[in-house]
C-alpha positions as CSV (number, residue, x, y, z in Angstrom):
1,M,18.6,-38.0,-17.3
2,I,18.8,-34.6,-15.6
3,F,21.4,-34.2,-13.1
4,I,20.5,-31.8,-10.0
5,I,23.4,-30.6,-7.8
6,D,23.6,-29.3,-4.3
7,G,26.2,-26.8,-5.3
8,S,27.6,-26.2,-1.6
9,Y,28.0,-29.7,-1.1
10,I,30.0,-30.5,-3.7
11,A,32.1,-27.4,-3.2
12,Y,32.7,-28.0,0.5
13,R,33.5,-31.4,-0.5
14,S,35.6,-31.0,-2.6
15,Y,37.1,-28.2,-0.5
16,H,38.1,-30.8,2.4
17,A,39.1,-33.5,-0.4
18,Y,42.1,-30.9,-1.8
19,K,41.9,-28.2,0.8
20,K,46.5,-28.7,0.5
21,L,46.1,-27.1,-3.2
22,E,47.3,-24.0,-3.3
23,V,48.4,-21.2,-6.1
24,G,50.2,-18.5,-5.4
25,E,50.5,-16.7,-2.1
26,E,48.9,-19.5,-0.5
27,A,45.5,-19.1,-2.1
28,N,43.7,-22.4,-1.9
29,V,41.6,-23.5,-5.1
30,G,40.9,-26.8,-3.8
31,A,37.0,-26.7,-4.0
32,I,37.0,-25.4,-7.7
33,Y,39.4,-28.0,-9.1
34,G,37.2,-30.4,-7.1
35,F,33.7,-29.4,-8.4
36,I,35.2,-29.3,-11.9
37,K,36.5,-32.9,-11.2
38,N,33.3,-34.0,-9.6
39,L,31.2,-32.9,-13.0
40,I,33.7,-34.5,-15.4
41,T,33.3,-37.7,-13.4
42,L,29.8,-37.6,-13.2
43,N,29.8,-36.6,-16.9
44,K,31.9,-39.6,-17.7
45,H,30.2,-42.2,-15.8
46,F,26.3,-41.0,-16.8
47,N,26.3,-38.5,-19.4
48,P,23.4,-36.0,-18.4
49,E,21.0,-34.6,-20.6
50,K,22.1,-31.7,-18.9
51,F,23.8,-30.3,-15.4
52,I,21.6,-27.7,-13.2
53,V,23.7,-26.8,-9.7
54,A,21.3,-24.9,-7.0
55,W,22.6,-22.9,-4.6
56,D,21.8,-21.6,-1.2
57,K,20.6,-17.7,-0.7
58,G,19.5,-18.0,2.6
59,S,16.5,-19.7,4.6
60,K,14.6,-16.4,5.6
61,R,11.4,-19.0,6.5
62,R,13.3,-21.2,8.9
63,K,15.3,-18.6,10.5
64,E,12.0,-16.9,11.5
65,E,10.4,-20.0,12.6
66,S,13.8,-20.8,15.0
67,P,16.7,-18.7,15.3
68,E,18.6,-21.7,16.2
69,Y,18.3,-23.1,13.1
70,K,21.9,-24.4,11.5
71,A,23.4,-22.3,14.6
72,N,25.8,-25.3,15.3
73,R,27.2,-25.1,11.9
74,A,30.9,-23.7,12.5
75,S,32.4,-20.9,10.1
76,G,35.5,-22.3,10.3
77,H,37.1,-22.3,6.6
78,G,33.9,-20.3,5.3
79,N,35.0,-17.6,3.7
80,A,37.9,-19.5,1.7
81,V,34.8,-21.6,0.5
82,Y,32.3,-19.0,-0.4
83,E,35.5,-16.9,-2.5
84,Q,36.5,-20.0,-4.2
85,I,32.1,-20.5,-5.0
86,A,32.2,-17.4,-6.7
87,I,34.7,-18.5,-9.1
88,I,32.9,-21.9,-9.5
89,R,30.0,-19.7,-10.6
90,L,31.8,-18.1,-12.5
91,L,33.2,-20.8,-14.3
92,L,30.0,-22.6,-14.7
93,F,28.2,-19.8,-16.4
94,D,31.4,-19.9,-19.2
95,L,31.1,-23.6,-19.3
96,G,27.6,-23.4,-20.3
97,V,25.6,-25.2,-16.9
98,E,23.2,-23.8,-16.0
99,Q,22.4,-22.1,-12.2
100,A,19.5,-22.0,-10.0
101,D,19.1,-20.1,-6.9
102,L,16.3,-17.8,-5.3
103,E,16.3,-15.2,-2.8
104,G,15.6,-16.5,0.8
105,Y,15.6,-20.0,0.1
106,E,18.2,-22.8,0.4
107,A,19.6,-25.1,-2.3
108,D,16.9,-28.2,-0.7
109,D,14.1,-25.8,-1.5
110,V,15.3,-24.8,-5.3
111,I,16.1,-28.9,-6.0
112,G,12.8,-29.8,-4.9
113,A,11.2,-27.4,-6.9
114,L,13.3,-28.3,-9.8
115,V,12.3,-32.2,-9.2
116,D,8.9,-31.4,-9.1
117,K,9.1,-29.4,-12.4
118,Y,11.0,-32.2,-14.5
119,A,9.7,-35.1,-13.0
120,D,6.0,-34.0,-13.7
121,A,7.0,-33.2,-17.2
122,G,8.0,-37.1,-17.7
123,E,11.9,-36.1,-17.2
124,K,14.1,-38.6,-15.2
125,V,16.1,-36.7,-12.6
126,C,19.1,-37.6,-10.5
127,I,19.6,-35.9,-7.1
128,V,23.4,-35.3,-6.1
129,S,24.1,-34.4,-2.5
130,A,24.7,-36.0,0.5
131,D,21.6,-34.4,2.6
132,H,19.5,-37.3,3.7
133,D,16.5,-34.6,3.6
134,L,16.1,-34.9,0.0
135,K,15.5,-38.3,-0.2
136,Q,11.7,-37.2,0.4
137,L,11.8,-36.3,-3.2
138,V,12.6,-39.6,-4.4
139,R,9.9,-41.3,-6.6
140,T,9.2,-43.5,-9.8
141,G,12.1,-41.5,-12.2
142,V,13.9,-39.5,-9.2
143,V,17.0,-41.2,-8.0
144,F,19.1,-39.9,-4.9
145,L,23.2,-40.2,-5.6
146,K,25.4,-39.6,-2.7
147,S,28.5,-41.4,-4.2
148,L,29.1,-43.8,-7.6
149,Q,28.4,-46.3,-5.1
150,S,25.2,-45.4,-3.5
151,I,22.6,-44.4,-5.7
152,Q,18.9,-45.0,-4.0
153,T,15.6,-45.7,-5.5
154,V,12.4,-45.8,-4.4
155,N,13.0,-49.7,-4.0
156,T,16.1,-49.0,-2.2
157,I,14.6,-46.8,0.6
158,K,11.7,-49.0,0.7
159,D,14.4,-52.1,2.0
160,D,16.4,-49.5,3.8
161,Y,13.3,-48.2,5.9
162,G,10.2,-50.2,5.3
163,L,8.4,-46.7,3.5
164,E,7.9,-44.7,1.2
165,P,10.4,-41.7,0.7
166,A,8.2,-39.3,1.4
167,Q,7.4,-40.7,4.8
168,L,11.3,-40.2,5.6
169,L,9.9,-36.6,6.2
170,D,7.8,-37.9,9.5
171,V,10.8,-40.0,10.7
172,W,13.2,-37.0,11.2
173,A,9.9,-35.0,12.5
174,L,10.4,-37.0,15.2
175,S,14.1,-37.6,15.8
176,G,15.5,-34.6,14.7
177,D,18.1,-33.6,12.5
178,T,21.3,-32.7,14.5
179,S,23.0,-31.1,11.2
180,D,20.9,-28.5,11.2
181,N,20.3,-28.6,15.1
182,I,16.8,-29.1,15.0
183,K,14.9,-30.9,18.0
184,G,13.2,-34.4,17.8
185,V,11.5,-35.9,20.4
186,P,13.4,-37.0,23.2
187,S,14.8,-40.4,23.5
188,I,13.4,-41.1,19.9
189,G,15.8,-42.1,17.0
190,E,15.6,-42.8,13.7
191,K,14.7,-46.2,14.7
192,T,12.1,-45.9,16.5
193,A,11.0,-42.7,14.5
194,T,11.2,-45.2,11.9
195,K,8.7,-48.1,13.8
196,L,6.8,-45.3,15.1
197,V,5.5,-44.2,11.3
198,K,5.4,-47.7,9.8
199,A,2.8,-48.7,12.9
200,Y,0.7,-45.0,12.3
201,G,1.6,-43.9,9.0
202,S,2.6,-40.4,9.8
203,V,2.9,-37.6,12.5
204,D,-0.3,-35.9,11.8
205,E,-2.6,-39.4,12.4
206,M,-0.4,-40.1,15.7
207,F,-1.5,-36.8,17.0
208,K,-5.2,-37.8,15.9
209,L,-5.0,-41.1,18.8
210,E,-4.4,-41.6,22.5
211,A,-1.3,-43.1,23.6
212,G,-3.2,-46.0,26.1
213,D,0.3,-48.2,26.6
214,D,2.4,-46.9,24.5
215,K,4.9,-45.2,25.8
216,K,6.8,-43.8,22.9
217,L,3.6,-42.6,21.5
218,Q,2.9,-40.8,24.7
219,K,6.2,-38.9,24.4
220,V,5.3,-38.1,20.6
221,L,1.9,-36.2,22.3
222,D,4.2,-34.9,24.9
223,N,6.3,-32.8,22.6
224,K,4.0,-32.2,19.4
225,D,5.2,-28.4,19.2
226,V,8.3,-30.2,19.1
227,V,7.3,-32.2,16.0
228,T,5.2,-29.9,14.3
229,L,8.4,-27.3,14.3
230,A,10.9,-29.8,13.2
231,K,8.4,-31.0,10.3
232,S,8.3,-27.2,9.2
233,L,11.8,-27.1,9.3
234,I,12.8,-30.3,7.2
235,T,9.7,-30.1,5.0
236,L,11.2,-28.0,1.6
237,D,9.2,-25.3,0.1
238,R,8.7,-26.8,-3.0
239,D,6.0,-24.2,-4.8
240,I,8.5,-21.8,-5.4
241,E,9.7,-20.3,-8.7
242,P,13.9,-20.3,-8.7
243,R,16.0,-18.1,-10.4
244,I,17.4,-19.9,-13.3
245,V,21.0,-18.4,-14.9
246,P,21.6,-20.2,-18.0
247,G,25.4,-20.8,-19.0
248,E,26.6,-19.0,-22.1
249,K,29.7,-21.2,-23.4
250,T,33.0,-18.9,-23.3
251,L,35.2,-21.7,-23.4
252,G,38.1,-19.8,-24.2
253,I,37.7,-18.0,-21.0
254,V,37.8,-21.0,-19.0
255,R,41.0,-22.6,-20.6
256,Y,43.0,-18.7,-19.7
257,L,41.8,-19.3,-16.4
258,F,42.7,-23.0,-16.1
259,E,46.2,-22.0,-17.6
260,K,47.2,-18.7,-16.5
261,Y,45.6,-18.1,-13.1
262,L,44.3,-21.6,-11.7
263,K,47.0,-23.8,-12.8
264,F,44.6,-26.8,-13.8
265,S,47.1,-28.7,-16.1
266,S,45.1,-31.6,-16.0
267,F,42.1,-30.3,-16.9
268,I,43.9,-29.0,-19.9
269,A,45.0,-32.1,-20.7
270,E,41.5,-33.4,-20.8
271,W,40.3,-30.6,-22.7
272,E,37.7,-32.7,-24.1
273,E,35.9,-33.5,-21.1
274,I,35.6,-30.0,-19.9
275,E,34.2,-28.8,-23.7
276,K,31.1,-32.0,-22.9
277,L,30.3,-30.4,-19.1
278,G,27.6,-27.7,-21.0
279,K,25.0,-29.2,-22.7
């Protein structure tokens, strides 16, 4: 199985989990430490064929369509995390771990394109992220992993929503996504949106109808522009060719950085696990 990882998600999660981890003159290294620790944990539990880490390189189309897209994201600890991501990327390269990105596109788009590429070729794929938008990619042979205790498949999504994974796009087009500052239909949350998609199949089918006595459907029709924009923003740009950066195992450099600069003695103690990360 190929594990495709949302790099920013793991980096930010690691930063907050280990935000007190510092070396030298109060230089925070929590994101770096947590990222490597996460890879070791995933490798021990699943022993994937390989890891591919996807990174954000902008969101050109979405920002053009909606300047308010992700405008609610607080900068907060952004600089500290960005600095550590640069080091993470260097370490991944020297560990022999593949990385992927594309100028103007988000990691979600890159992940979508890679899932299609490998799944269409018959490979089994695991998406590692907390971004629920990526659940739309789940299909036979493709699973979504938020944590070791939360692995979602086609069947679990059907059990949770009563819908096919691809239909979740229409649910979120109706309810919006507050985390990305995407507006949905007023007073329609995820539960109501799910009921509407169950009843009518998709937002495109809803747009063809007369509402009659269905007040919720009437709200959808009254907010067609809102729904159309939301669906466009949530839709992944999967018809792209991500830039793949193959790793080049140079473990001596990694060990030197761990010992001399990052002070990751625990990783030195389990060096055999570090050696296994680059496939």
